[in-house]
PDB file of N, CA, C and O in Angstrom:
ATOM      1  N   UNK A   1      -9.792  10.154   5.458  1.00  0.00           N
ATOM      2  CA  UNK A   1      -8.812   9.182   6.063  1.00  0.00           C
ATOM      3  C   UNK A   1      -8.447   8.346   4.859  1.00  0.00           C
ATOM      4  O   UNK A   1      -9.301   7.845   4.127  1.00  0.00           O
ATOM      5  N   UNK A   2      -7.084   8.209   4.673  1.00  0.00           N
ATOM      6  CA  UNK A   2      -6.562   7.271   3.818  1.00  0.00           C
ATOM      7  C   UNK A   2      -6.273   5.989   4.431  1.00  0.00           C
ATOM      8  O   UNK A   2      -5.716   5.957   5.529  1.00  0.00           O
ATOM      9  N   UNK A   3      -6.629   4.846   3.772  1.00  0.00           N
ATOM     10  CA  UNK A   3      -6.533   3.535   4.011  1.00  0.00           C
ATOM     11  C   UNK A   3      -5.756   2.827   3.128  1.00  0.00           C
ATOM     12  O   UNK A   3      -5.793   3.097   1.927  1.00  0.00           O
ATOM     13  N   UNK A   4      -4.939   1.809   3.640  1.00  0.00           N
ATOM     14  CA  UNK A   4      -3.938   1.078   2.865  1.00  0.00           C
ATOM     15  C   UNK A   4      -4.622  -0.223   2.605  1.00  0.00           C
ATOM     16  O   UNK A   4      -3.949  -1.061   2.006  1.00  0.00           O
ATOM     17  N   UNK A   5      -5.908  -0.559   2.967  1.00  0.00           N
ATOM     18  CA  UNK A   5      -6.460  -1.959   2.761  1.00  0.00           C
ATOM     19  C   UNK A   5      -6.438  -2.369   1.422  1.00  0.00           C
ATOM     20  O   UNK A   5      -6.157  -3.564   1.329  1.00  0.00           O
ATOM     21  N   UNK A   6      -6.612  -1.866   0.462  1.00  0.00           N
ATOM     22  CA  UNK A   6      -6.442  -2.305  -0.922  1.00  0.00           C
ATOM     23  C   UNK A   6      -5.102  -2.878  -1.315  1.00  0.00           C
ATOM     24  O   UNK A   6      -4.920  -3.756  -2.159  1.00  0.00           O
ATOM     25  N   UNK A   7      -4.148  -2.235  -0.557  1.00  0.00           N
ATOM     26  CA  UNK A   7      -2.591  -2.661  -0.868  1.00  0.00           C
ATOM     27  C   UNK A   7      -2.512  -4.003  -0.541  1.00  0.00           C
ATOM     28  O   UNK A   7      -2.002  -4.763  -1.365  1.00  0.00           O
ATOM     29  N   UNK A   8      -3.036  -4.552   0.802  1.00  0.00           N
ATOM     30  CA  UNK A   8      -2.734  -5.807   1.289  1.00  0.00           C
ATOM     31  C   UNK A   8      -3.444  -6.806   0.442  1.00  0.00           C
ATOM     32  O   UNK A   8      -2.941  -7.925   0.343  1.00  0.00           O
ATOM     33  N   UNK A   9      -4.596  -6.522  -0.203  1.00  0.00           N
ATOM     34  CA  UNK A   9      -5.220  -7.506  -1.046  1.00  0.00           C
ATOM     35  C   UNK A   9      -4.523  -7.417  -2.352  1.00  0.00           C
ATOM     36  O   UNK A   9      -4.493  -8.438  -3.038  1.00  0.00           O
ATOM     37  N   UNK A  10      -4.015  -6.441  -2.747  1.00  0.00           N
ATOM     38  CA  UNK A  10      -3.308  -6.396  -4.119  1.00  0.00           C
ATOM     39  C   UNK A  10      -1.808  -7.197  -3.956  1.00  0.00           C
ATOM     40  O   UNK A  10      -1.247  -7.762  -4.894  1.00  0.00           O
ATOM     41  N   UNK A  11      -1.387  -7.138  -2.847  1.00  0.00           N
ATOM     42  CA  UNK A  11      -0.093  -7.734  -2.620  1.00  0.00           C
ATOM     43  C   UNK A  11      -0.354  -9.232  -2.841  1.00  0.00           C
ATOM     44  O   UNK A  11       0.306  -9.983  -3.559  1.00  0.00           O
ATOM     45  N   UNK A  12      -1.575  -9.575  -2.001  1.00  0.00           N
ATOM     46  CA  UNK A  12      -1.751 -11.073  -2.095  1.00  0.00           C
ATOM     47  C   UNK A  12      -2.260 -11.551  -3.469  1.00  0.00           C
ATOM     48  O   UNK A  12      -2.017 -12.712  -3.798  1.00  0.00           O
ATOM     49  N   UNK A  13      -2.937 -10.753  -4.280  1.00  0.00           N
ATOM     50  CA  UNK A  13      -3.265 -10.991  -5.527  1.00  0.00           C
ATOM     51  C   UNK A  13      -2.206 -11.302  -6.420  1.00  0.00           C
ATOM     52  O   UNK A  13      -2.208 -12.264  -7.188  1.00  0.00           O
ATOM     53  N   UNK A  14      -1.101 -10.273  -6.272  1.00  0.00           N
ATOM     54  CA  UNK A  14       0.211 -10.440  -7.097  1.00  0.00           C
ATOM     55  C   UNK A  14       1.016 -11.541  -6.594  1.00  0.00           C
ATOM     56  O   UNK A  14       2.069 -11.782  -7.185  1.00  0.00           O
ATOM     57  N   UNK A  15       0.684 -12.236  -5.602  1.00  0.00           N
ATOM     58  CA  UNK A  15       1.443 -13.331  -5.058  1.00  0.00           C
ATOM     59  C   UNK A  15       2.890 -12.817  -4.532  1.00  0.00           C
ATOM     60  O   UNK A  15       3.961 -13.377  -4.767  1.00  0.00           O
ATOM     61  N   UNK A  16       2.707 -11.678  -3.799  1.00  0.00           N
ATOM     62  CA  UNK A  16       4.008 -11.084  -3.313  1.00  0.00           C
ATOM     63  C   UNK A  16       3.912 -10.766  -1.863  1.00  0.00           C
ATOM     64  O   UNK A  16       2.801 -10.527  -1.390  1.00  0.00           O
ATOM     65  N   UNK A  17       4.976 -10.742  -1.116  1.00  0.00           N
ATOM     66  CA  UNK A  17       4.870 -10.513   0.286  1.00  0.00           C
ATOM     67  C   UNK A  17       5.677  -9.291   0.588  1.00  0.00           C
ATOM     68  O   UNK A  17       6.295  -8.736  -0.321  1.00  0.00           O
ATOM     69  N   UNK A  18       5.708  -8.816   1.895  1.00  0.00           N
ATOM     70  CA  UNK A  18       6.302  -7.564   2.265  1.00  0.00           C
ATOM     71  C   UNK A  18       7.951  -7.878   2.278  1.00  0.00           C
ATOM     72  O   UNK A  18       8.768  -6.969   2.132  1.00  0.00           O
ATOM     73  N   UNK A  19       8.278  -9.069   2.443  1.00  0.00           N
ATOM     74  CA  UNK A  19       9.762  -9.474   2.273  1.00  0.00           C
ATOM     75  C   UNK A  19      10.176  -9.222   0.894  1.00  0.00           C
ATOM     76  O   UNK A  19      11.246  -8.654   0.672  1.00  0.00           O
ATOM     77  N   UNK A  20       9.317  -9.648  -0.151  1.00  0.00           N
ATOM     78  CA  UNK A  20       9.620  -9.328  -1.513  1.00  0.00           C
ATOM     79  C   UNK A  20       9.986  -7.825  -1.691  1.00  0.00           C
ATOM     80  O   UNK A  20      11.039  -7.436  -2.195  1.00  0.00           O
ATOM     81  N   UNK A  21       8.949  -6.993  -1.196  1.00  0.00           N
ATOM     82  CA  UNK A  21       8.961  -5.545  -1.468  1.00  0.00           C
ATOM     83  C   UNK A  21      10.269  -5.082  -0.917  1.00  0.00           C
ATOM     84  O   UNK A  21      11.034  -4.421  -1.620  1.00  0.00           O
ATOM     85  N   UNK A  22      10.550  -5.400   0.300  1.00  0.00           N
ATOM     86  CA  UNK A  22      11.843  -4.934   1.031  1.00  0.00           C
ATOM     87  C   UNK A  22      13.096  -5.383   0.361  1.00  0.00           C
ATOM     88  O   UNK A  22      13.806  -4.583  -0.247  1.00  0.00           O
ATOM     89  N   UNK A  23      13.414  -6.806   0.474  1.00  0.00           N
ATOM     90  CA  UNK A  23      14.672  -7.240  -0.130  1.00  0.00           C
ATOM     91  C   UNK A  23      14.869  -7.618  -1.444  1.00  0.00           C
ATOM     92  O   UNK A  23      15.989  -7.914  -1.861  1.00  0.00           O
ATOM     93  N   UNK A  24      13.696  -7.636  -2.256  1.00  0.00           N
ATOM     94  CA  UNK A  24      13.767  -7.764  -3.603  1.00  0.00           C
ATOM     95  C   UNK A  24      13.609  -6.697  -4.617  1.00  0.00           C
ATOM     96  O   UNK A  24      14.154  -6.628  -5.718  1.00  0.00           O
ATOM     97  N   UNK A  25      12.636  -5.742  -3.977  1.00  0.00           N
ATOM     98  CA  UNK A  25      12.330  -4.491  -4.767  1.00  0.00           C
ATOM     99  C   UNK A  25      12.803  -3.182  -4.100  1.00  0.00           C
ATOM    100  O   UNK A  25      12.496  -2.123  -4.646  1.00  0.00           O
ATOM    101  N   UNK A  26      13.466  -3.173  -3.057  1.00  0.00           N
ATOM    102  CA  UNK A  26      14.052  -2.148  -2.424  1.00  0.00           C
ATOM    103  C   UNK A  26      13.341  -1.089  -1.752  1.00  0.00           C
ATOM    104  O   UNK A  26      13.807   0.034  -1.555  1.00  0.00           O
ATOM    105  N   UNK A  27      12.005  -1.554  -1.351  1.00  0.00           N
ATOM    106  CA  UNK A  27      11.084  -0.697  -0.651  1.00  0.00           C
ATOM    107  C   UNK A  27      11.518  -0.733   0.913  1.00  0.00           C
ATOM    108  O   UNK A  27      11.755  -1.787   1.504  1.00  0.00           O
ATOM    109  N   UNK A  28      11.585   0.411   1.441  1.00  0.00           N
ATOM    110  CA  UNK A  28      12.143   0.298   2.877  1.00  0.00           C
ATOM    111  C   UNK A  28      11.275  -0.276   3.875  1.00  0.00           C
ATOM    112  O   UNK A  28      10.060  -0.136   3.735  1.00  0.00           O
ATOM    113  N   UNK A  29      11.695  -0.843   4.767  1.00  0.00           N
ATOM    114  CA  UNK A  29      10.969  -1.490   5.885  1.00  0.00           C
ATOM    115  C   UNK A  29      10.132  -0.480   6.745  1.00  0.00           C
ATOM    116  O   UNK A  29       9.091  -0.752   7.343  1.00  0.00           O
ATOM    117  N   UNK A  30      10.732   0.664   6.704  1.00  0.00           N
ATOM    118  CA  UNK A  30      10.049   1.850   7.341  1.00  0.00           C
ATOM    119  C   UNK A  30       8.679   2.170   6.583  1.00  0.00           C
ATOM    120  O   UNK A  30       7.644   2.523   7.149  1.00  0.00           O
ATOM    121  N   UNK A  31       8.826   2.009   5.358  1.00  0.00           N
ATOM    122  CA  UNK A  31       7.537   2.320   4.467  1.00  0.00           C
ATOM    123  C   UNK A  31       6.471   1.318   4.953  1.00  0.00           C
ATOM    124  O   UNK A  31       5.419   1.646   5.503  1.00  0.00           O
ATOM    125  N   UNK A  32       6.825   0.191   4.715  1.00  0.00           N
ATOM    126  CA  UNK A  32       5.878  -0.886   5.089  1.00  0.00           C
ATOM    127  C   UNK A  32       5.314  -0.745   6.576  1.00  0.00           C
ATOM    128  O   UNK A  32       4.106  -0.858   6.787  1.00  0.00           O
ATOM    129  N   UNK A  33       6.252  -0.489   7.625  1.00  0.00           N
ATOM    130  CA  UNK A  33       5.806  -0.272   8.963  1.00  0.00           C
ATOM    131  C   UNK A  33       4.783   0.848   8.918  1.00  0.00           C
ATOM    132  O   UNK A  33       3.707   0.723   9.503  1.00  0.00           O
ATOM    133  N   UNK A  34       5.113   1.990   8.203  1.00  0.00           N
ATOM    134  CA  UNK A  34       4.077   3.214   8.159  1.00  0.00           C
ATOM    135  C   UNK A  34       2.812   2.826   7.588  1.00  0.00           C
ATOM    136  O   UNK A  34       1.777   3.186   8.149  1.00  0.00           O
ATOM    137  N   UNK A  35       2.774   2.108   6.496  1.00  0.00           N
ATOM    138  CA  UNK A  35       1.543   1.509   5.883  1.00  0.00           C
ATOM    139  C   UNK A  35       0.668   0.842   6.803  1.00  0.00           C
ATOM    140  O   UNK A  35      -0.541   1.073   6.827  1.00  0.00           O
ATOM    141  N   UNK A  36       1.395  -0.204   7.770  1.00  0.00           N
ATOM    142  CA  UNK A  36       0.776  -1.048   8.557  1.00  0.00           C
ATOM    143  C   UNK A  36       0.125  -0.358   9.623  1.00  0.00           C
ATOM    144  O   UNK A  36      -0.858  -0.805  10.215  1.00  0.00           O
ATOM    145  N   UNK A  37       0.698   0.776   9.872  1.00  0.00           N
ATOM    146  CA  UNK A  37       0.074   1.760  11.087  1.00  0.00           C
ATOM    147  C   UNK A  37      -0.813   2.715  10.589  1.00  0.00           C
ATOM    148  O   UNK A  37      -1.385   3.416  11.424  1.00  0.00           O
ATOM    149  N   UNK A  38      -1.088   2.919   9.220  1.00  0.00           N
ATOM    150  CA  UNK A  38      -2.034   3.887   8.833  1.00  0.00           C
ATOM    151  C   UNK A  38      -1.371   5.354   8.590  1.00  0.00           C
ATOM    152  O   UNK A  38      -2.059   6.366   8.455  1.00  0.00           O
ATOM    153  N   UNK A  39      -0.036   5.343   8.553  1.00  0.00           N
ATOM    154  CA  UNK A  39       0.759   6.575   8.506  1.00  0.00           C
ATOM    155  C   UNK A  39       1.055   7.070   6.996  1.00  0.00           C
ATOM    156  O   UNK A  39       1.048   6.202   6.124  1.00  0.00           O
ATOM    157  N   UNK A  40       1.279   8.228   6.682  1.00  0.00           N
ATOM    158  CA  UNK A  40       1.508   8.806   5.499  1.00  0.00           C
ATOM    159  C   UNK A  40       2.784   8.188   4.833  1.00  0.00           C
ATOM    160  O   UNK A  40       3.808   7.848   5.425  1.00  0.00           O
ATOM    161  N   UNK A  41       2.536   8.109   3.525  1.00  0.00           N
ATOM    162  CA  UNK A  41       3.819   7.963   2.622  1.00  0.00           C
ATOM    163  C   UNK A  41       3.805   8.848   1.528  1.00  0.00           C
ATOM    164  O   UNK A  41       2.809   9.527   1.277  1.00  0.00           O
ATOM    165  N   UNK A  42       4.956   8.897   0.781  1.00  0.00           N
ATOM    166  CA  UNK A  42       5.103   9.897  -0.112  1.00  0.00           C
ATOM    167  C   UNK A  42       4.440   9.523  -1.513  1.00  0.00           C
ATOM    168  O   UNK A  42       4.246   8.336  -1.775  1.00  0.00           O
ATOM    169  N   UNK A  43       4.095  10.520  -2.410  1.00  0.00           N
ATOM    170  CA  UNK A  43       3.536   9.998  -3.648  1.00  0.00           C
ATOM    171  C   UNK A  43       4.610   9.309  -4.377  1.00  0.00           C
ATOM    172  O   UNK A  43       4.279   8.408  -5.148  1.00  0.00           O
ATOM    173  N   UNK A  44       5.947   9.632  -4.230  1.00  0.00           N
ATOM    174  CA  UNK A  44       6.885   9.007  -4.999  1.00  0.00           C
ATOM    175  C   UNK A  44       6.869   7.445  -4.541  1.00  0.00           C
ATOM    176  O   UNK A  44       6.919   6.581  -5.416  1.00  0.00           O
ATOM    177  N   UNK A  45       6.806   7.127  -3.321  1.00  0.00           N
ATOM    178  CA  UNK A  45       6.619   5.816  -2.986  1.00  0.00           C
ATOM    179  C   UNK A  45       5.331   5.101  -3.328  1.00  0.00           C
ATOM    180  O   UNK A  45       5.273   3.900  -3.591  1.00  0.00           O
ATOM    181  N   UNK A  46       4.331   5.910  -3.304  1.00  0.00           N
ATOM    182  CA  UNK A  46       3.127   5.281  -3.974  1.00  0.00           C
ATOM    183  C   UNK A  46       3.365   4.928  -5.556  1.00  0.00           C
ATOM    184  O   UNK A  46       2.966   3.917  -6.133  1.00  0.00           O
ATOM    185  N   UNK A  47       4.022   5.881  -6.045  1.00  0.00           N
ATOM    186  CA  UNK A  47       4.251   5.426  -7.593  1.00  0.00           C
ATOM    187  C   UNK A  47       5.188   4.346  -7.731  1.00  0.00           C
ATOM    188  O   UNK A  47       5.190   3.635  -8.736  1.00  0.00           O
ATOM    189  N   UNK A  48       6.040   4.176  -6.706  1.00  0.00           N
ATOM    190  CA  UNK A  48       6.953   2.903  -6.855  1.00  0.00           C
ATOM    191  C   UNK A  48       6.127   1.714  -6.523  1.00  0.00           C
ATOM    192  O   UNK A  48       6.283   0.664  -7.147  1.00  0.00           O
ATOM    193  N   UNK A  49       5.369   1.816  -5.691  1.00  0.00           N
ATOM    194  CA  UNK A  49       4.486   0.542  -5.446  1.00  0.00           C
ATOM    195  C   UNK A  49       3.473   0.317  -6.472  1.00  0.00           C
ATOM    196  O   UNK A  49       3.175  -0.863  -6.658  1.00  0.00           O
ATOM    197  N   UNK A  50       2.927   1.133  -7.124  1.00  0.00           N
ATOM    198  CA  UNK A  50       2.126   1.127  -8.418  1.00  0.00           C
ATOM    199  C   UNK A  50       2.934   0.382  -9.433  1.00  0.00           C
ATOM    200  O   UNK A  50       2.505  -0.639  -9.969  1.00  0.00           O
ATOM    201  N   UNK A  51       4.209   0.944  -9.716  1.00  0.00           N
ATOM    202  CA  UNK A  51       4.982   0.296 -10.654  1.00  0.00           C
ATOM    203  C   UNK A  51       5.274  -1.048 -10.450  1.00  0.00           C
ATOM    204  O   UNK A  51       5.140  -1.835 -11.386  1.00  0.00           O
ATOM    205  N   UNK A  52       5.699  -1.465  -9.229  1.00  0.00           N
ATOM    206  CA  UNK A  52       6.288  -2.669  -8.837  1.00  0.00           C
ATOM    207  C   UNK A  52       5.127  -3.648  -8.805  1.00  0.00           C
ATOM    208  O   UNK A  52       5.373  -4.790  -9.193  1.00  0.00           O
ATOM    209  N   UNK A  53       3.771  -3.333  -8.354  1.00  0.00           N
ATOM    210  CA  UNK A  53       2.746  -4.182  -8.519  1.00  0.00           C
ATOM    211  C   UNK A  53       1.933  -4.005  -9.777  1.00  0.00           C
ATOM    212  O   UNK A  53       0.844  -4.569  -9.893  1.00  0.00           O
ATOM    213  N   UNK A  54       2.409  -3.277 -10.670  1.00  0.00           N
ATOM    214  CA  UNK A  54       1.636  -3.138 -11.840  1.00  0.00           C
ATOM    215  C   UNK A  54       0.078  -2.913 -11.635  1.00  0.00           C
ATOM    216  O   UNK A  54      -0.780  -3.705 -12.024  1.00  0.00           O
ATOM    217  N   UNK A  55      -0.156  -1.774 -10.998  1.00  0.00           N
ATOM    218  CA  UNK A  55      -1.537  -1.628 -10.503  1.00  0.00           C
ATOM    219  C   UNK A  55      -1.724   0.003 -10.487  1.00  0.00           C
ATOM    220  O   UNK A  55      -0.839   0.834 -10.691  1.00  0.00           O
ATOM    221  N   UNK A  56      -3.082   0.238 -10.196  1.00  0.00           N
ATOM    222  CA  UNK A  56      -3.609   1.643 -10.195  1.00  0.00           C
ATOM    223  C   UNK A  56      -3.369   2.076  -8.664  1.00  0.00           C
ATOM    224  O   UNK A  56      -3.105   1.306  -7.741  1.00  0.00           O
ATOM    225  N   UNK A  57      -3.502   3.345  -8.600  1.00  0.00           N
ATOM    226  CA  UNK A  57      -3.394   3.911  -7.295  1.00  0.00           C
ATOM    227  C   UNK A  57      -4.538   3.529  -6.277  1.00  0.00           C
ATOM    228  O   UNK A  57      -4.334   3.468  -5.064  1.00  0.00           O
ATOM    229  N   UNK A  58      -5.795   3.268  -6.885  1.00  0.00           N
ATOM    230  CA  UNK A  58      -6.881   2.593  -6.395  1.00  0.00           C
ATOM    231  C   UNK A  58      -6.646   1.256  -5.716  1.00  0.00           C
ATOM    232  O   UNK A  58      -7.290   0.854  -4.747  1.00  0.00           O
ATOM    233  N   UNK A  59      -5.656   0.606  -6.322  1.00  0.00           N
ATOM    234  CA  UNK A  59      -5.461  -0.891  -5.681  1.00  0.00           C
ATOM    235  C   UNK A  59      -4.428  -0.785  -4.525  1.00  0.00           C
ATOM    236  O   UNK A  59      -3.959  -1.787  -3.984  1.00  0.00           O
ATOM    237  N   UNK A  60      -4.059   0.646  -4.136  1.00  0.00           N
ATOM    238  CA  UNK A  60      -3.098   0.740  -2.972  1.00  0.00           C
ATOM    239  C   UNK A  60      -3.622   1.337  -1.962  1.00  0.00           C
ATOM    240  O   UNK A  60      -3.441   0.916  -0.819  1.00  0.00           O
ATOM    241  N   UNK A  61      -4.385   2.460  -2.243  1.00  0.00           N
ATOM    242  CA  UNK A  61      -4.925   3.281  -1.231  1.00  0.00           C
ATOM    243  C   UNK A  61      -6.512   3.482  -1.607  1.00  0.00           C
ATOM    244  O   UNK A  61      -6.994   3.329  -2.729  1.00  0.00           O
ATOM    245  N   UNK A  62      -7.233   3.870  -0.382  1.00  0.00           N
ATOM    246  CA  UNK A  62      -8.566   4.346  -0.640  1.00  0.00           C
ATOM    247  C   UNK A  62      -8.733   5.551   0.252  1.00  0.00           C
ATOM    248  O   UNK A  62      -7.914   5.771   1.144  1.00  0.00           O
ATOM    249  N   UNK A  63      -9.776   6.342   0.038  1.00  0.00           N
ATOM    250  CA  UNK A  63     -10.134   7.342   0.935  1.00  0.00           C
ATOM    251  C   UNK A  63     -11.465   7.177   1.562  1.00  0.00           C
ATOM    252  O   UNK A  63     -12.423   6.723   0.936  1.00  0.00           O
ATOM    253  N   UNK A  64     -11.522   7.552   2.813  1.00  0.00           N
ATOM    254  CA  UNK A  64     -12.707   7.406   3.681  1.00  0.00           C
ATOM    255  C   UNK A  64     -12.945   8.672   4.203  1.00  0.00           C
ATOM    256  O   UNK A  64     -12.061   9.234   4.849  1.00  0.00           O
ATOM    257  N   UNK A  65     -14.156   9.259   3.983  1.00  0.00           N
ATOM    258  CA  UNK A  65     -14.503  10.801   4.555  1.00  0.00           C
ATOM    259  C   UNK A  65     -14.581  10.365   6.085  1.00  0.00           C
ATOM    260  O   UNK A  65     -14.890   9.213   6.389  1.00  0.00           O
ATOM    261  N   UNK A  66     -14.249  11.464   7.153  1.00  0.00           N
ATOM    262  CA  UNK A  66     -14.374  11.354   8.290  1.00  0.00           C
ATOM    263  C   UNK A  66     -15.748  10.623   8.792  1.00  0.00           C
ATOM    264  O   UNK A  66     -16.814  11.010   8.315  1.00  0.00           O
ATOM    265  N   UNK A  67     -15.727   9.675   9.654  1.00  0.00           N
ATOM    266  CA  UNK A  67     -16.840   9.120  10.164  1.00  0.00           C
ATOM    267  C   UNK A  67     -17.352   8.058   9.154  1.00  0.00           C
ATOM    268  O   UNK A  67     -18.211   7.280   9.570  1.00  0.00           O
ATOM    269  N   UNK A  68     -16.965   7.950   8.003  1.00  0.00           N
ATOM    270  CA  UNK A  68     -17.329   6.871   6.987  1.00  0.00           C
ATOM    271  C   UNK A  68     -16.744   5.598   7.486  1.00  0.00           C
ATOM    272  O   UNK A  68     -15.603   5.562   7.946  1.00  0.00           O
ATOM    273  N   UNK A  69     -17.554   4.496   7.397  1.00  0.00           N
ATOM    274  CA  UNK A  69     -16.965   3.253   7.778  1.00  0.00           C
ATOM    275  C   UNK A  69     -16.256   2.565   6.599  1.00  0.00           C
ATOM    276  O   UNK A  69     -16.899   2.602   5.549  1.00  0.00           O
ATOM    277  N   UNK A  70     -15.181   2.006   6.559  1.00  0.00           N
ATOM    278  CA  UNK A  70     -14.468   1.282   5.392  1.00  0.00           C
ATOM    279  C   UNK A  70     -15.359   0.068   4.930  1.00  0.00           C
ATOM    280  O   UNK A  70     -16.177  -0.477   5.671  1.00  0.00           O
ATOM    281  N   UNK A  71     -15.133  -0.268   3.723  1.00  0.00           N
ATOM    282  CA  UNK A  71     -15.955  -1.412   3.177  1.00  0.00           C
ATOM    283  C   UNK A  71     -15.376  -2.478   3.969  1.00  0.00           C
ATOM    284  O   UNK A  71     -14.220  -2.493   4.393  1.00  0.00           O
ATOM    285  N   UNK A  72     -16.437  -3.548   4.172  1.00  0.00           N
ATOM    286  CA  UNK A  72     -16.113  -4.885   4.627  1.00  0.00           C
ATOM    287  C   UNK A  72     -15.361  -5.806   3.639  1.00  0.00           C
ATOM    288  O   UNK A  72     -15.059  -6.952   3.971  1.00  0.00           O
TER     289      UNK A  72
END
């Protein structure tokens, strides 16, 4: 299962908000909604987020095998 937990931490670390991403960087509100609800996003969007946040993929998503509990 893909988790976006690192994304929220990275967003805070970069002193950015979802408002900044939507209204200043052009990320769609639907993308943010999908991430909040653990739904899939495209690799193109993932690339855009990494570019905007100047971070690696691991700072946006992480993978948890079925039944594996996420890091606390």
